[in-house]
C-alpha positions as CSV (number, residue, x, y, z in Angstrom):
1,M,2.3,40.4,-12.0
2,D,-0.5,38.0,-13.0
3,T,2.1,35.2,-13.3
4,I,3.3,35.8,-9.7
5,V,-0.3,35.6,-8.4
6,K,-0.8,32.3,-10.2
7,I,2.4,30.8,-8.8
8,F,1.5,32.1,-5.3
9,N,-2.0,30.6,-5.6
10,K,-0.7,27.3,-6.8
11,A,1.8,27.2,-3.9
12,L,-1.1,27.9,-1.5
13,D,-3.2,25.2,-3.0
14,E,-0.3,22.7,-2.6
15,I,0.1,23.7,1.1
16,R,-3.6,23.4,1.7
17,F,-3.6,19.9,0.1
18,R,-0.7,18.7,2.1
19,R,-2.3,20.0,5.3
20,K,-5.5,18.2,4.4
21,L,-3.6,14.9,3.8
22,K,-1.7,15.3,7.2
23,K,-5.0,15.9,8.9
24,M,-6.5,12.8,7.3
25,D,-3.5,10.7,8.3
26,N,-3.6,11.9,11.8
27,M,-7.3,11.0,12.1
28,W,-6.6,7.6,10.5
29,Y,-3.8,6.9,13.1
30,F,-6.0,8.2,16.0
31,M,-8.9,5.9,15.0
32,G,-6.6,2.8,14.8
33,G,-6.3,2.6,11.1
34,S,-2.6,1.6,11.2
35,C,-3.8,-1.7,12.7
36,F,-6.1,-2.5,9.8
37,G,-4.6,-0.8,6.8
38,M,-1.3,-1.1,5.0
39,F,-1.0,2.6,4.1
40,P,-2.4,5.9,5.4
41,P,-5.0,7.7,3.3
42,S,-2.5,10.2,1.9
43,F,-0.7,7.3,0.2
44,Y,-3.7,6.6,-2.0
45,Y,-4.0,10.3,-2.9
46,T,-0.3,10.7,-3.8
47,H,0.3,7.4,-5.8
48,T,-1.2,6.1,-9.0
49,K,-3.2,2.8,-9.1
50,E,-0.3,1.0,-10.7
51,E,2.1,2.3,-8.1
52,I,-0.2,1.2,-5.3
53,E,-0.6,-2.3,-6.7
54,R,3.2,-2.6,-7.2
55,I,4.1,-1.3,-3.7
56,T,1.4,-3.5,-2.1
57,A,2.7,-6.6,-3.9
58,E,6.3,-5.8,-2.7
59,K,5.2,-5.4,0.9
60,V,3.2,-8.6,0.8
61,D,6.2,-10.5,-0.7
62,E,8.5,-9.0,2.0
63,L,6.1,-10.1,4.7
64,Q,5.8,-13.6,3.2
65,K,9.6,-13.9,3.1
66,M,9.7,-12.9,6.8
67,I,7.2,-15.6,7.6
68,D,9.0,-18.2,5.5
69,N,12.4,-17.4,7.0
70,R,11.1,-17.7,10.6
71,K,12.8,-20.5,12.4
72,K,10.6,-23.2,13.8
73,P,11.2,-24.4,17.3
74,K,12.8,-27.8,17.7
75,A,10.9,-30.5,19.6
76,C,12.3,-31.6,22.9
77,T,14.1,-34.9,22.9
78,H,14.0,-35.6,26.6
79,T,11.2,-38.2,26.4
80,S,8.7,-39.3,23.8
81,S,5.9,-37.6,25.8
82,C,7.7,-34.3,26.4
83,N,5.8,-31.3,25.0
84,T,8.3,-28.6,25.8
85,F,10.3,-26.7,23.2
86,R,13.9,-25.5,23.3
C-alpha cells in the first residue's frame, strides 16, 4: 500500500511540475518572449546545460545557412544609373 501511495504522489508531482512549466511558457508567450528568446522557459528546465548548448548551436547554424543561401537580387541593366532591382 505504501508503494502505491509513493507512485501516486510521484505522478502528482510530475503533473504539478508540467502544469507549472505550461503556465510559465504561456506567460512567456503572452509577454512577447518568443520575440526575444530562442526557447521557452520550460526548455531550460527540461534539458541539461550540454543539451541546451548543442541545440542552440544547431539552431544558430541552421539560421546562418538560411542567411547564406538567400539569393541576392540582381542589379538592373537598363542604364548605368538605374537603381531598380529585378
